[in-house]
C-alpha positions as CSV (number, residue, x, y, z in Angstrom):
1,M,-64.4,-4.7,31.3
2,T,-64.1,-7.7,29.1
3,Q,-61.1,-9.8,28.9
4,A,-60.5,-8.5,25.3
5,D,-60.6,-5.1,26.7
6,S,-58.4,-5.9,29.5
7,K,-55.8,-7.3,26.8
8,L,-56.3,-4.2,24.8
9,V,-55.2,-2.0,27.8
10,A,-52.4,-4.0,28.2
11,L,-51.2,-4.1,24.6
12,L,-51.5,-0.2,24.2
13,L,-49.6,0.2,27.8
14,G,-47.0,-2.0,26.6
15,L,-46.1,0.0,23.7
16,F,-44.5,2.3,26.1
17,L,-42.5,-0.1,28.0
18,G,-38.8,0.5,27.7
19,S,-39.1,3.4,25.5
20,G,-37.9,6.0,27.9
21,L,-40.3,8.6,26.3
22,V,-43.2,7.5,28.5
23,P,-42.4,5.3,31.8
24,D,-43.2,1.8,32.0
25,V,-46.7,0.8,33.2
26,V,-46.8,-1.8,36.0
27,T,-49.1,-4.5,35.7
28,A,-50.4,-6.8,38.5
29,Q,-50.6,-10.5,38.2
30,L,-53.8,-11.5,36.8
31,L,-55.8,-13.9,39.4
32,P,-58.8,-15.7,38.4
33,A,-62.1,-15.0,40.5
34,G,-62.6,-16.4,43.9
35,E,-58.6,-16.6,44.6
36,G,-58.5,-14.5,47.8
37,D,-59.8,-11.1,48.8
38,S,-58.7,-8.0,47.8
39,A,-56.1,-7.5,50.4
40,S,-54.5,-11.0,49.7
41,R,-54.3,-10.0,45.9
42,T,-52.2,-6.9,46.4
43,T,-49.5,-9.3,47.9
44,S,-49.3,-11.1,44.9
45,T,-48.5,-8.3,42.6
46,A,-45.7,-9.2,39.9
47,W,-44.1,-6.0,38.6
48,S,-43.0,-6.1,35.3
49,T,-40.0,-4.1,34.7
50,W,-39.7,-1.7,37.8
51,P,-37.0,-2.2,40.4
52,R,-38.8,-3.5,43.7
53,H,-37.4,-0.6,45.7
54,V,-39.2,1.9,43.3
55,V,-42.6,0.6,42.6
56,P,-44.3,0.8,46.2
57,E,-43.2,4.7,46.3
58,I,-44.9,5.4,42.9
59,V,-47.8,3.1,42.2
60,R,-51.0,2.7,44.2
61,P,-52.5,-0.4,42.8
62,E,-56.2,-0.4,42.6
63,V,-57.5,-3.8,43.1
64,R,-61.0,-4.7,41.8
65,R,-62.9,-7.9,42.0
66,S,-64.2,-9.5,39.0
67,S,-65.7,-13.1,37.8
68,A,-63.2,-13.5,35.0
69,F,-60.9,-10.6,34.9
70,G,-57.5,-9.8,36.3
71,V,-56.2,-6.5,38.3
72,Y,-54.4,-3.6,36.9
73,A,-52.1,-1.2,38.8
74,L,-51.9,2.2,37.1
75,P,-49.4,5.0,38.2
76,A,-50.7,7.6,40.3
77,S,-48.7,10.3,38.8
78,L,-46.8,10.0,35.4
79,G,-44.6,12.9,36.4
80,A,-43.5,11.1,39.5
81,L,-43.0,7.8,37.7
82,Q,-40.9,9.6,34.9
83,Q,-38.5,11.0,37.7
84,S,-38.2,7.5,39.2
85,V,-37.4,6.2,35.8
86,A,-34.5,8.6,35.4
87,A,-33.2,8.0,38.8
88,S,-32.9,4.3,37.8
89,I,-30.9,4.6,34.8
90,G,-27.3,4.3,35.1
91,P,-24.4,6.2,33.0
92,G,-23.9,2.9,31.1
93,N,-27.6,2.3,30.4
94,A,-27.8,5.8,29.4
95,A,-24.9,5.4,27.1
96,L,-26.0,2.2,25.5
97,R,-29.3,3.8,24.9
98,S,-27.9,6.5,22.9
99,A,-25.1,4.5,21.3
100,V,-28.1,2.4,19.4
101,I,-30.2,5.3,18.8
102,P,-28.8,8.6,19.6
103,G,-31.1,10.9,21.8
104,M,-32.9,7.8,23.7
105,G,-30.5,8.1,26.7
106,Q,-31.4,11.8,27.1
107,L,-35.1,11.2,26.9
108,A,-34.9,8.2,29.2
109,L,-33.2,10.7,31.5
110,G,-36.0,13.4,30.8
111,Q,-33.8,15.7,28.8
112,R,-35.6,17.2,25.9
113,R,-32.2,17.6,23.8
114,G,-32.6,13.9,23.0
115,W,-35.0,15.0,20.3
116,A,-32.2,17.1,18.7
117,Y,-30.0,14.0,18.4
118,L,-32.8,11.9,17.0
119,G,-33.5,14.7,14.6
120,L,-29.8,14.7,13.5
121,E,-29.6,10.9,13.1
122,A,-32.9,11.1,10.7
123,L,-31.4,13.7,8.9
124,G,-28.0,12.1,8.4
125,W,-29.7,9.0,7.1
126,V,-31.8,10.8,4.7
127,L,-28.9,13.0,3.3
128,Y,-26.6,9.6,3.0
129,V,-29.2,7.7,1.1
130,E,-30.5,10.3,-1.2
131,R,-26.8,11.7,-1.9
132,R,-25.6,8.0,-2.6
133,G,-28.4,7.2,-4.7
134,A,-27.8,10.6,-6.8
135,G,-24.0,9.5,-7.1
136,S,-24.9,5.9,-8.2
137,D,-27.4,7.3,-11.0
138,L,-24.7,9.8,-12.2
139,R,-22.0,6.8,-12.2
140,A,-24.4,5.1,-14.3
141,E,-24.9,8.0,-16.7
142,Y,-21.1,8.8,-17.4
143,R,-20.6,5.3,-17.9
144,D,-23.1,5.0,-20.7
145,F,-22.1,8.6,-21.8
146,A,-18.3,7.3,-22.4
147,W,-19.5,4.2,-24.1
148,R,-21.6,6.2,-26.6
149,E,-19.4,9.3,-27.5
150,G,-15.5,8.3,-26.5
151,R,-14.8,4.6,-26.2
152,I,-13.8,2.4,-29.2
153,Q,-16.4,-0.2,-29.5
154,A,-14.1,-3.2,-30.6
155,G,-16.3,-6.0,-28.8
156,A,-18.8,-6.3,-26.0
157,R,-19.0,-3.7,-23.6
158,I,-16.8,-4.0,-20.3
159,D,-17.0,-1.5,-17.7
160,G,-13.5,-0.4,-16.2
161,D,-12.8,0.6,-12.4
162,F,-13.0,4.5,-11.2
163,D,-9.5,5.0,-12.2
164,Y,-10.2,4.0,-15.7
165,Y,-13.2,6.6,-16.1
166,E,-10.9,9.3,-14.4
167,T,-8.2,9.0,-16.8
168,L,-11.0,9.4,-19.7
169,S,-11.7,12.5,-18.6
170,K,-8.2,13.8,-18.8
171,W,-7.1,12.4,-22.1
172,D,-8.2,12.9,-25.8
173,G,-7.3,9.3,-26.7
174,S,-5.8,6.3,-25.4
175,G,-3.9,5.5,-28.7
176,A,-3.5,2.0,-29.8
177,F,-2.4,-0.9,-27.6
178,D,-0.7,-2.8,-30.4
179,L,0.3,-0.6,-33.3
180,D,0.6,-3.4,-35.8
181,A,-1.2,-6.8,-35.0
182,N,0.3,-8.2,-38.2
183,L,3.8,-8.3,-36.9
184,P,4.8,-10.9,-34.3
185,G,5.2,-9.6,-30.8
186,L,3.7,-6.1,-29.3
187,Q,4.3,-3.1,-31.1
188,P,3.8,-0.5,-28.3
189,E,1.9,3.2,-29.1
190,N,4.9,5.6,-29.5
191,D,3.0,8.8,-29.5
192,P,3.5,10.4,-26.0
193,T,0.4,12.7,-26.4
194,L,-1.8,9.6,-26.0
195,Y,-2.2,7.9,-23.0
196,N,-0.6,4.4,-24.1
197,G,2.2,6.4,-25.9
198,L,3.0,8.2,-22.6
199,I,3.2,4.8,-20.5
200,W,5.5,3.6,-23.4
201,T,7.7,6.7,-23.1
202,R,7.7,6.6,-19.2
203,G,8.7,2.9,-19.4
204,L,11.7,3.3,-21.8
205,G,12.7,6.0,-19.3
206,I,12.4,4.1,-16.3
207,F,14.3,1.3,-17.3
208,S,16.7,3.2,-19.7
209,A,16.0,1.2,-22.7
210,D,16.9,2.0,-26.3
211,P,13.5,1.6,-28.4
212,S,15.5,0.6,-31.4
213,A,17.1,-2.4,-29.4
214,G,13.8,-4.4,-29.6
215,P,12.7,-7.6,-28.1
216,G,15.8,-9.6,-26.3
217,D,17.2,-6.8,-24.9
218,P,16.7,-6.9,-20.9
219,R,16.0,-3.3,-20.5
220,Y,13.7,-3.2,-23.7
221,D,11.8,-6.4,-22.3
222,A,11.4,-4.8,-18.7
223,A,9.9,-1.7,-20.4
224,L,7.6,-3.9,-22.5
225,V,6.3,-5.7,-19.2
226,Y,5.8,-2.1,-17.7
227,Y,3.7,-1.1,-20.7
228,Q,1.6,-4.3,-20.7
229,E,1.0,-3.8,-17.2
230,K,-0.2,0.0,-17.4
231,A,-1.5,0.6,-20.8
232,Y,-4.9,0.0,-21.6
233,G,-5.9,-2.8,-24.0
234,T,-8.2,-3.5,-27.0
235,G,-11.4,-3.3,-24.9
236,F,-10.8,-0.3,-23.3
237,L,-9.3,2.0,-25.7
238,W,-11.0,5.5,-26.5
239,D,-11.0,8.8,-28.6
240,W,-13.0,12.0,-28.1
241,T,-11.5,13.8,-30.8
242,G,-14.4,12.9,-33.2
243,S,-17.0,14.4,-30.7
244,S,-16.6,17.9,-30.1
245,G,-17.1,19.0,-26.5
246,A,-17.8,15.7,-25.4
247,R,-14.9,15.2,-23.1
248,V,-16.0,18.1,-21.2
249,S,-19.3,17.3,-21.0
250,Y,-18.2,13.9,-19.7
251,G,-15.8,15.4,-17.2
252,N,-18.8,17.5,-15.6
253,I,-20.9,14.4,-15.2
254,I,-18.1,12.4,-13.4
255,R,-17.3,15.3,-11.3
256,S,-20.8,15.7,-10.1
257,S,-21.1,11.8,-9.4
258,D,-18.0,12.5,-7.3
259,E,-19.6,15.2,-5.4
260,R,-22.4,13.3,-4.3
261,F,-20.6,10.4,-3.3
262,R,-18.4,12.8,-1.1
263,Q,-21.7,14.3,0.2
264,A,-22.8,10.9,1.2
265,R,-19.6,10.2,2.9
266,N,-19.8,13.6,4.9
267,A,-23.4,12.5,5.8
268,M,-22.0,9.1,7.1
269,G,-19.6,11.0,9.2
270,L,-22.4,13.1,10.7
271,V,-24.4,9.9,11.8
272,I,-21.1,8.5,13.4
273,A,-20.5,11.9,15.1
274,N,-23.9,12.0,16.2
275,H,-23.7,8.5,17.7
276,L,-20.6,9.3,19.7
277,A,-21.7,12.7,20.9
278,S,-25.0,11.4,22.1
279,T,-23.2,8.5,24.0
280,V,-21.0,10.6,25.7
281,D,-23.5,13.3,26.6
282,A,-25.7,10.6,27.9
283,F,-23.0,9.1,30.1
284,L,-21.9,12.3,31.6
285,S,-25.4,13.3,32.0
286,A,-26.5,10.2,34.0
287,R,-23.1,10.6,36.0
288,T,-23.3,14.2,36.9
289,R,-26.9,13.9,37.6
290,R,-25.9,12.0,40.7
291,L,-23.7,14.6,41.9
292,A,-24.5,17.5,44.1
293,L,-23.0,20.7,43.8
294,Q,-22.5,22.3,47.4
295,S,-21.2,25.8,48.4
296,R,-20.0,27.4,51.6
297,V,-19.0,30.8,52.6
298,L,-16.1,30.8,55.0
299,P,-14.2,33.7,56.8
300,G,-11.1,34.9,55.0
301,P,-7.8,34.5,56.4
302,A,-7.1,36.4,59.5
303,G,-10.5,37.5,59.7
304,R,-10.7,39.4,56.6
305,G,-13.3,38.9,53.8
306,F,-14.8,35.5,53.1
307,T,-13.5,32.6,51.1
308,V,-16.4,30.5,49.0
309,A,-15.6,26.8,49.4
310,T,-17.4,24.5,46.6
311,S,-17.3,20.7,46.5
312,L,-19.1,18.1,44.7
313,Q,-20.9,15.1,46.6
314,R,-22.4,12.1,45.4
315,R,-26.3,12.0,46.1
316,N,-27.9,9.3,48.1
317,R,-30.0,6.9,45.6
């Protein structure tokens, strides 16, 4: 074996270190030729990641002399090595592995159900990314649709927040913000069948204001402030009445977008739940693995019948 070959072997075997799927391969310390005999080389072995009390029981190093190459120790039995790995993993270690990547704690313990947790993790993320992307595309679509078909284009386009677009799907028109811009002050929309008109009517009712009182009346002024805060201004006005069925089509698009975002949230909930379930499962599996169930059959009371006594005892490591 050349030095390049030895490095390649070490690299390939190193890919499995810490994965929990295939046990770590223990590599002996590289010694140049001429430094001691085979017996002395075995005493200088440097074990990579294994606990010292585990390695001698599962690995039988094979020592070879060479002019320029090192010595490698390969596991005598991968099955025995896997069992030793599982035995060396405590509840905290297993739980941490599954908290980071669901299923890794179970696989490190030799439990095949870890693949189910990994599969759910992958499925959850795929669904989240796909659903969220679809929701974003539909959001851009309904914003463009509203601008083309419903909004009054009185200047540069300014996109509103989600509540604004929801409101567009429920009202045929916003009405004006200022009914007569030529007059001093603000003349609120007074048609309650339009959104801004409803806001003005509601403000008058909240503050018990007389609409004929005009500016200067405290209650009228309070209602006017309410209107300015809640009504939509010039850059956000809309009117669906000129496009037959456009508001219905728009509503369908916005509902589809909402549904995609809801599905994305559900997918993220699946990912979080999978992390929690895998973490708890790995912790309990590692913990109960160290307990042994023992049962004994004892004579019953007064010598009649029998009694089964069951107990949990901790296994010696």
